[in-house]
N, C-alpha and C positions, 0 to 999 in steps of 0.2 A: 312617560314610558309607553311604548307601543304595545298593542295586544300581543304580538309575537314575542316581544321582550318579556312581558309578564308571564306568558305561557312557558317560556324557557326557564324563567326564574322558578316557577312552580316545579317543573320537571327536575331541575338541578337540585332543589331542596329534597325531593323524594329520592333522588339518586344517592345523595349524601346520607339520608336516613337508612337506605338499603345497606350501604357499607357498614354503618354502625350496627346493624342487625345481622351482619355476616351473610347477607343475601346478595344476589346478583340482579341488578336492574336491567331490564330488557325493554327497549321502546317498541311501540307499534306491533304488539302481538295480538292477533285475531281481532282486529278492529278496536282494541283498547289501547289507550295512550302509553301505558307503562305497566309492566308486571315485575314482580320480584320472584325469583326462583330460590328455593332453599339451597342449602349446601350440597344436596345430592343432585340438583338440577332436575329431579323428577317431579317435585311438587311446586306448584305455584302458591305462594304464601300471601301474596298481596296483588291487588289489581287497582289501577288508577285510571279514571276518566276525567278529563278536564275540558270543559267547553266554555271558552271565554266570551263568545258573542252571545247576545240575547236571543236565544233560539226559542222557537215556538214550543210550548209544553208538549204537544203531541210528538214532535220530532225528538225532543229530549227523551220522552218515554219510549218511543218506538225504536230509537237508535241507541243513544248513549246509555240509558238505564238498562235496556235489554241486553246490550253487550256485556255489561257488568254482571247481570244476573246469570247469563248463559255460561260465563266462565267459571271453571271449578277452582275457586280460591277461598281461603278461610276469611280473609279480610278484604273488603271492597270499598273503595272511596270514590265518590263522584263529587266534583267541584263544578258548580254551575252558577250562572249569573242571571237568574230569571227576573221578570218584572215582579215587583212586590205583590201586585194583585193576583199573580198566578201561583203564589207559594202554596196555598191550601190545595189547589187542584193538583199541583205537582207532587206534594206529599201523599195525597190520597192515591194518586196513580202509582207511586213507588210502592206503597204498602200493598196495594191490590196486586201488583205484578209479582212481588216477592211472595206474598201469601198464595198466589195462584200456582207458582212453581212448587211451593211446599205442599199444597193440596194435591198436586199431580204426582207426588212421591219423588220429586227431583231435588229436594233440599239436601244441603250438605250439613251434617250435624256440627253445631258450633259456629256455623258461618255467621259473620257479622257485617253490617253495612254502616257506613257513615256518609251522609250527603251534606255537603257544605254549600250554602247559598250565599253569594256575595251581593251586596247592594251599595251603590254610591250613596253617600250621606255627608253630613257635616258634624263636626264635634269641636266645640270651642272655636267656632267660626273658621275652622280649617277643614279642608277636604279630607274625607275619611272613607273607609270601607267597613260596612257592618257585615260581619260573618255570623251566620246562624248554622250550627251543626246539629244534625238530626241523626240519631242512632237507631238502627233497626236490627232485630234478631232474624234468625232463619225462617221464622213464620210470618214475617212482614209486620210484626208488632213494634211500634215505636217505643224504645226503652229509655231514651234520655234525650235531652236537648241542652245545648249551650249556646251562648251568644257573646261576641266580643266586637268592639269597635276599635279599629286600628287607624291611626292618623297616617295619611299618605305623605311621603317625603316630597320635598320641593324638587321640581324637575327643571 
């Protein structure tokens, strides 16, 4: 599966979820890959940023993460594929940027973040993707973490 096919699959999944939540998915809003508007169209209830290529941590923080932080939405999701050795640096940068916004008095009460990192791996001698999900509150505090390994289908 090509990178663009994978990205479209991710976007399609979130569009389907928006329909289930009676929200309206809108691609490419204010430099973010996808948002969901509530039924009134006034409120942005969800924002998604997906970066498939292995981007430098500074670029991810300065662009993709900052775009999510700057957008007024209650739930924000970033899906990235960093190098495993950059995970801690990226997590610390995310926490620092979210807490910086909060300390500046710009937080949204009840705002939540989920950042999913994907890594190529193997399971039972088959190609797989290890997903690590990290959850943050509006103060930049990591509140939870989950991990799953998913086998890749044959291409």
